[in-house]
TORPA-988955 format. One record per residue (C-alpha): residue number from 0; x, y, z. Coordinates in nm, 3 decimals. Layout:
<pati n="NUM" xx="X" yy="Y" zz="Z"/>
...
! end
This chain:
<pati n="0" xx="-0.003" yy="0.005" zz="-0.004"/>
<pati n="1" xx="0.118" yy="0.292" zz="-0.106"/>
<pati n="2" xx="0.174" yy="0.571" zz="0.221"/>
<pati n="3" xx="0.050" yy="0.914" zz="0.185"/>
<pati n="4" xx="0.191" yy="1.179" zz="0.406"/>
<pati n="5" xx="0.010" yy="1.317" zz="0.691"/>
<pati n="6" xx="0.051" yy="1.671" zz="0.590"/>
<pati n="7" xx="-0.155" yy="1.581" zz="0.278"/>
<pati n="8" xx="-0.438" yy="1.365" zz="0.402"/>
<pati n="9" xx="-0.480" yy="1.687" zz="0.649"/>
<pati n="10" xx="-0.527" yy="1.947" zz="0.393"/>
<pati n="11" xx="-0.769" yy="1.642" zz="0.187"/>
<pati n="12" xx="-0.971" yy="1.624" zz="0.468"/>
<pati n="13" xx="-0.964" yy="2.035" zz="0.534"/>
<pati n="14" xx="-1.078" yy="2.065" zz="0.162"/>
<pati n="15" xx="-1.378" yy="1.846" zz="0.186"/>
<pati n="16" xx="-1.464" yy="2.011" zz="0.565"/>
<pati n="17" xx="-1.456" yy="2.358" zz="0.371"/>
<pati n="18" xx="-1.745" yy="2.220" zz="0.100"/>
<pati n="19" xx="-1.929" yy="2.031" zz="0.364"/>
<pati n="20" xx="-1.922" yy="2.299" zz="0.614"/>
<pati n="21" xx="-2.196" yy="2.168" zz="0.847"/>
<pati n="22" xx="-1.999" yy="1.845" zz="0.866"/>
<pati n="23" xx="-1.724" yy="1.850" zz="1.137"/>
<pati n="24" xx="-1.355" yy="1.673" zz="1.103"/>
<pati n="25" xx="-1.378" yy="1.374" zz="1.320"/>
<pati n="26" xx="-1.085" yy="1.213" zz="1.222"/>
<pati n="27" xx="-0.865" yy="1.241" zz="0.921"/>
<pati n="28" xx="-1.053" yy="1.157" zz="0.617"/>
<pati n="29" xx="-1.367" yy="1.113" zz="0.799"/>
<pati n="30" xx="-1.650" yy="1.371" zz="0.847"/>
<pati n="31" xx="-1.967" yy="1.392" zz="1.090"/>
<pati n="32" xx="-2.293" yy="1.550" zz="1.172"/>
<pati n="33" xx="-2.513" yy="1.393" zz="1.455"/>
<pati n="34" xx="-2.915" yy="1.399" zz="1.416"/>
<pati n="35" xx="-3.035" yy="1.299" zz="1.724"/>
<pati n="36" xx="-2.967" yy="0.925" zz="1.751"/>
<pati n="37" xx="-2.746" yy="0.859" zz="1.424"/>
<pati n="38" xx="-2.511" yy="1.011" zz="1.251"/>
<pati n="39" xx="-2.466" yy="1.122" zz="0.875"/>
<pati n="40" xx="-2.060" yy="1.108" zz="0.714"/>
<pati n="41" xx="-1.882" yy="1.182" zz="0.440"/>
<pati n="42" xx="-1.573" yy="0.949" zz="0.456"/>
<pati n="43" xx="-1.288" yy="0.966" zz="0.190"/>
<pati n="44" xx="-1.273" yy="0.588" zz="0.180"/>
<pati n="45" xx="-0.890" yy="0.483" zz="0.069"/>
<pati n="46" xx="-0.822" yy="0.253" zz="-0.216"/>
<pati n="47" xx="-0.683" yy="-0.057" zz="-0.149"/>
<pati n="48" xx="-0.353" yy="0.060" zz="-0.299"/>
<pati n="49" xx="-0.334" yy="0.407" zz="-0.086"/>
<pati n="50" xx="-0.320" yy="0.645" zz="-0.333"/>
<pati n="51" xx="-0.658" yy="0.724" zz="-0.428"/>
<pati n="52" xx="-1.009" yy="0.788" zz="-0.198"/>
<pati n="53" xx="-1.354" yy="0.735" zz="-0.276"/>
<pati n="54" xx="-1.571" yy="0.971" zz="-0.157"/>
<pati n="55" xx="-1.880" yy="0.808" zz="0.049"/>
<pati n="56" xx="-2.173" yy="0.934" zz="0.198"/>
<pati n="57" xx="-2.348" yy="0.712" zz="0.452"/>
<pati n="58" xx="-2.523" yy="0.691" zz="0.825"/>
<pati n="59" xx="-2.467" yy="0.500" zz="1.154"/>
<pati n="60" xx="-2.704" yy="0.456" zz="1.396"/>
<pati n="61" xx="-2.626" yy="0.528" zz="1.776"/>
<pati n="62" xx="-2.884" yy="0.336" zz="1.903"/>
<pati n="63" xx="-2.704" yy="-0.019" zz="1.941"/>
<pati n="64" xx="-2.390" yy="-0.077" zz="2.089"/>
<pati n="65" xx="-2.101" yy="-0.106" zz="1.775"/>
<pati n="66" xx="-1.724" yy="-0.103" zz="1.810"/>
<pati n="67" xx="-1.682" yy="0.128" zz="1.490"/>
<pati n="68" xx="-1.849" yy="0.418" zz="1.351"/>
<pati n="69" xx="-2.003" yy="0.231" zz="1.029"/>
<pati n="70" xx="-2.067" yy="0.320" zz="0.657"/>
<pati n="71" xx="-2.442" yy="0.180" zz="0.706"/>
<pati n="72" xx="-2.604" yy="0.304" zz="0.329"/>
<pati n="73" xx="-2.278" yy="0.354" zz="0.212"/>
<pati n="74" xx="-2.305" yy="0.562" zz="-0.118"/>
<pati n="75" xx="-1.998" yy="0.619" zz="-0.348"/>
<pati n="76" xx="-1.974" yy="0.874" zz="-0.573"/>
<pati n="77" xx="-2.000" yy="0.785" zz="-0.933"/>
<pati n="78" xx="-1.868" yy="0.878" zz="-1.245"/>
<pati n="79" xx="-2.066" yy="0.908" zz="-1.572"/>
<pati n="80" xx="-2.022" yy="0.548" zz="-1.664"/>
<pati n="81" xx="-2.217" yy="0.480" zz="-1.306"/>
<pati n="82" xx="-1.879" yy="0.317" zz="-1.149"/>
<pati n="83" xx="-1.775" yy="0.426" zz="-0.854"/>
<pati n="84" xx="-1.543" yy="0.771" zz="-0.843"/>
<pati n="85" xx="-1.175" yy="0.720" zz="-0.682"/>
<pati n="86" xx="-0.961" yy="1.060" zz="-0.674"/>
<pati n="87" xx="-0.610" yy="1.025" zz="-0.650"/>
<pati n="88" xx="-0.457" yy="1.233" zz="-0.386"/>
<pati n="89" xx="-0.226" yy="1.368" zz="-0.611"/>
<pati n="90" xx="-0.485" yy="1.466" zz="-0.841"/>
<pati n="91" xx="-0.682" yy="1.629" zz="-0.533"/>
<pati n="92" xx="-0.677" yy="1.967" zz="-0.586"/>
<pati n="93" xx="-0.791" yy="1.951" zz="-0.960"/>
<pati n="94" xx="-1.068" yy="1.712" zz="-0.861"/>
<pati n="95" xx="-1.263" yy="1.715" zz="-0.545"/>
<pati n="96" xx="-1.454" yy="1.992" zz="-0.631"/>
<pati n="97" xx="-1.645" yy="1.858" zz="-0.883"/>
<pati n="98" xx="-1.665" yy="1.520" zz="-0.689"/>
<pati n="99" xx="-1.809" yy="1.686" zz="-0.426"/>
<pati n="100" xx="-2.088" yy="1.835" zz="-0.606"/>
<pati n="101" xx="-2.142" yy="1.482" zz="-0.788"/>
<pati n="102" xx="-2.157" yy="1.332" zz="-0.437"/>
<pati n="103" xx="-2.417" yy="1.642" zz="-0.334"/>
<pati n="104" xx="-2.638" yy="1.561" zz="-0.630"/>
<pati n="105" xx="-2.588" yy="1.180" zz="-0.577"/>
<pati n="106" xx="-2.642" yy="1.120" zz="-0.214"/>
<pati n="107" xx="-3.022" yy="0.971" zz="-0.133"/>
<pati n="108" xx="-3.005" yy="1.181" zz="0.195"/>
<pati n="109" xx="-2.909" yy="1.577" zz="0.175"/>
<pati n="110" xx="-2.588" yy="1.655" zz="0.276"/>
<pati n="111" xx="-2.670" yy="2.046" zz="0.233"/>
<pati n="112" xx="-2.989" yy="2.080" zz="0.493"/>
<pati n="113" xx="-2.964" yy="1.746" zz="0.722"/>
<pati n="114" xx="-3.226" yy="1.506" zz="0.693"/>
<pati n="115" xx="-3.479" yy="1.449" zz="0.931"/>
<pati n="116" xx="-3.460" yy="1.093" zz="1.177"/>
<pati n="117" xx="-3.784" yy="1.044" zz="0.946"/>
<pati n="118" xx="-3.585" yy="1.084" zz="0.628"/>
<pati n="119" xx="-3.325" yy="0.836" zz="0.740"/>
<pati n="120" xx="-3.578" yy="0.571" zz="0.796"/>
<pati n="121" xx="-3.745" yy="0.584" zz="0.531"/>
<pati n="122" xx="-3.393" yy="0.521" zz="0.303"/>
<pati n="123" xx="-3.300" yy="0.213" zz="0.544"/>
<pati n="124" xx="-3.700" yy="0.084" zz="0.474"/>
<pati n="125" xx="-3.602" yy="0.138" zz="0.080"/>
<pati n="126" xx="-3.277" yy="-0.012" zz="0.099"/>
<pati n="127" xx="-3.411" yy="-0.325" zz="0.281"/>
<pati n="128" xx="-3.711" yy="-0.379" zz="0.036"/>
<pati n="129" xx="-3.420" yy="-0.303" zz="-0.256"/>
<pati n="130" xx="-3.183" yy="-0.568" zz="-0.119"/>
<pati n="131" xx="-3.502" yy="-0.805" zz="-0.121"/>
<pati n="132" xx="-3.613" yy="-0.750" zz="-0.444"/>
<pati n="133" xx="-3.230" yy="-0.803" zz="-0.554"/>
<pati n="134" xx="-3.253" yy="-1.122" zz="-0.406"/>
<pati n="135" xx="-2.947" yy="-1.029" zz="-0.228"/>
<pati n="136" xx="-2.851" yy="-1.059" zz="0.163"/>
<pati n="137" xx="-3.143" yy="-0.977" zz="0.398"/>
<pati n="138" xx="-3.114" yy="-0.599" zz="0.540"/>
<pati n="139" xx="-3.155" yy="-0.730" zz="0.913"/>
<pati n="140" xx="-2.899" yy="-0.440" zz="1.046"/>
<pati n="141" xx="-3.082" yy="-0.152" zz="0.838"/>
<pati n="142" xx="-3.450" yy="-0.301" zz="0.958"/>
<pati n="143" xx="-3.310" yy="-0.269" zz="1.323"/>
<pati n="144" xx="-3.184" yy="0.034" zz="1.279"/>
<pati n="145" xx="-3.503" yy="0.212" zz="1.142"/>
<pati n="146" xx="-3.699" yy="0.065" zz="1.447"/>
<pati n="147" xx="-3.433" yy="0.164" zz="1.717"/>
<pati n="148" xx="-3.369" yy="0.517" zz="1.585"/>
<pati n="149" xx="-3.714" yy="0.607" zz="1.534"/>
<pati n="150" xx="-3.786" yy="0.504" zz="1.930"/>
<pati n="151" xx="-3.459" yy="0.675" zz="2.087"/>
<pati n="152" xx="-3.600" yy="1.015" zz="1.881"/>
<pati n="153" xx="-3.915" yy="0.996" zz="2.114"/>
<pati n="154" xx="-4.106" yy="0.897" zz="1.748"/>
<pati n="155" xx="-4.324" yy="0.620" zz="1.911"/>
<pati n="156" xx="-4.570" yy="0.600" zz="1.598"/>
<pati n="157" xx="-4.266" yy="0.596" zz="1.356"/>
<pati n="158" xx="-4.135" yy="0.280" zz="1.564"/>
<pati n="159" xx="-4.468" yy="0.094" zz="1.548"/>
<pati n="160" xx="-4.489" yy="0.153" zz="1.192"/>
<pati n="161" xx="-4.103" yy="0.005" zz="1.156"/>
<pati n="162" xx="-4.227" yy="-0.311" zz="1.336"/>
<pati n="163" xx="-4.497" yy="-0.362" zz="1.105"/>
<pati n="164" xx="-4.266" yy="-0.323" zz="0.815"/>
<pati n="165" xx="-4.039" yy="-0.571" zz="1.020"/>
<pati n="166" xx="-4.291" yy="-0.834" zz="1.056"/>
<pati n="167" xx="-4.389" yy="-0.758" zz="0.667"/>
<pati n="168" xx="-4.045" yy="-0.807" zz="0.569"/>
<pati n="169" xx="-3.906" yy="-1.117" zz="0.763"/>
<pati n="170" xx="-4.199" yy="-1.343" zz="0.623"/>
<pati n="171" xx="-4.077" yy="-1.310" zz="0.273"/>
<pati n="172" xx="-3.673" yy="-1.323" zz="0.306"/>
<pati n="173" xx="-3.521" yy="-1.677" zz="0.236"/>
<pati n="174" xx="-3.416" yy="-1.853" zz="0.531"/>
<pati n="175" xx="-3.087" yy="-1.964" zz="0.388"/>
<pati n="176" xx="-3.002" yy="-1.592" zz="0.323"/>
<pati n="177" xx="-3.034" yy="-1.504" zz="0.701"/>
<pati n="178" xx="-2.741" yy="-1.482" zz="0.939"/>
<pati n="179" xx="-2.542" yy="-1.798" zz="1.096"/>
<pati n="180" xx="-2.663" yy="-1.692" zz="1.412"/>
<pati n="181" xx="-3.049" yy="-1.616" zz="1.332"/>
<pati n="182" xx="-3.263" yy="-1.670" zz="1.635"/>
<pati n="183" xx="-3.585" yy="-1.681" zz="1.473"/>
<pati n="184" xx="-3.889" yy="-1.461" zz="1.338"/>
<pati n="185" xx="-4.111" yy="-1.457" zz="1.649"/>
<pati n="186" xx="-3.792" yy="-1.426" zz="1.879"/>
<pati n="187" xx="-3.616" yy="-1.153" zz="1.665"/>
<pati n="188" xx="-3.955" yy="-0.972" zz="1.647"/>
<pati n="189" xx="-3.997" yy="-0.987" zz="2.031"/>
<pati n="190" xx="-3.654" yy="-0.855" zz="2.088"/>
<pati n="191" xx="-3.694" yy="-0.604" zz="1.836"/>
<pati n="192" xx="-4.016" yy="-0.462" zz="2.002"/>
<pati n="193" xx="-3.920" yy="-0.506" zz="2.368"/>
<pati n="194" xx="-3.574" yy="-0.281" zz="2.280"/>
<pati n="195" xx="-3.790" yy="-0.022" zz="2.095"/>
<pati n="196" xx="-4.064" yy="-0.012" zz="2.409"/>
<pati n="197" xx="-3.758" yy="0.112" zz="2.604"/>
<pati n="198" xx="-3.638" yy="0.449" zz="2.453"/>
<pati n="199" xx="-3.527" yy="0.557" zz="2.763"/>
<pati n="200" xx="-3.243" yy="0.301" zz="2.768"/>
<pati n="201" xx="-3.202" yy="0.371" zz="2.389"/>
<pati n="202" xx="-3.119" yy="0.733" zz="2.422"/>
<pati n="203" xx="-2.879" yy="0.580" zz="2.726"/>
<pati n="204" xx="-2.720" yy="0.342" zz="2.463"/>
<pati n="205" xx="-2.677" yy="0.692" zz="2.217"/>
<pati n="206" xx="-2.525" yy="0.846" zz="2.489"/>
<pati n="207" xx="-2.276" yy="0.554" zz="2.574"/>
<pati n="208" xx="-2.175" yy="0.550" zz="2.191"/>
<pati n="209" xx="-2.102" yy="0.937" zz="2.174"/>
<pati n="210" xx="-1.847" yy="0.865" zz="2.482"/>
<pati n="211" xx="-1.679" yy="0.535" zz="2.305"/>
<pati n="212" xx="-1.680" yy="0.697" zz="1.972"/>
<pati n="213" xx="-1.527" yy="1.012" zz="2.077"/>
<pati n="214" xx="-1.836" yy="1.226" zz="1.907"/>
<pati n="215" xx="-1.862" yy="1.480" zz="2.196"/>
<pati n="216" xx="-1.761" yy="1.767" zz="1.958"/>
<pati n="217" xx="-1.947" yy="1.679" zz="1.673"/>
<pati n="218" xx="-2.236" yy="1.920" zz="1.634"/>
<pati n="219" xx="-2.559" yy="1.799" zz="1.658"/>
<pati n="220" xx="-2.827" yy="1.915" zz="1.390"/>
! end
């Protein structure tokens, strides 16, 4: 892997933060903003070779313990051909503004005006439906996140809608595509419903995740 010097990484991160000034620099090549019980991010995801990066919009739910800030709903900027577009660090100064405009235009969730929790839930559900339609792996985590962030944000009606969505979708998931540790339809729904029913516990998890990932300086939108 080619080594990119720290000064270059710092400058690249600062340039993207200047374009998307509603986000804060969390770590090198990672920008975040907090929207209640979730994070919205722009990650400059390094290529395997290390000499380029893929601008990637994503979210991360804070309503359950997780060891890293994930790239849930990850969406890399696409070129005209539809392929993910890599920006070489050596070409960054010439290419990043165009890539930033394209990412903003292509992103499912606004990178300008902060999306609402409801907006994020809509996209999580749409992703789960699309995964099923393509015959891909069931979006168990995304469905769980859609319910838990709804409850943690104080929207019990949205959480209940999410539980009904989960009940309807789980019946359609092919058993052979479910995780190896799958506990079964009824146990999963019962557990998810119990978690969603205790918003205070979920908010405590959110705050513990803020501390664990050192997010205190990330602005809330």
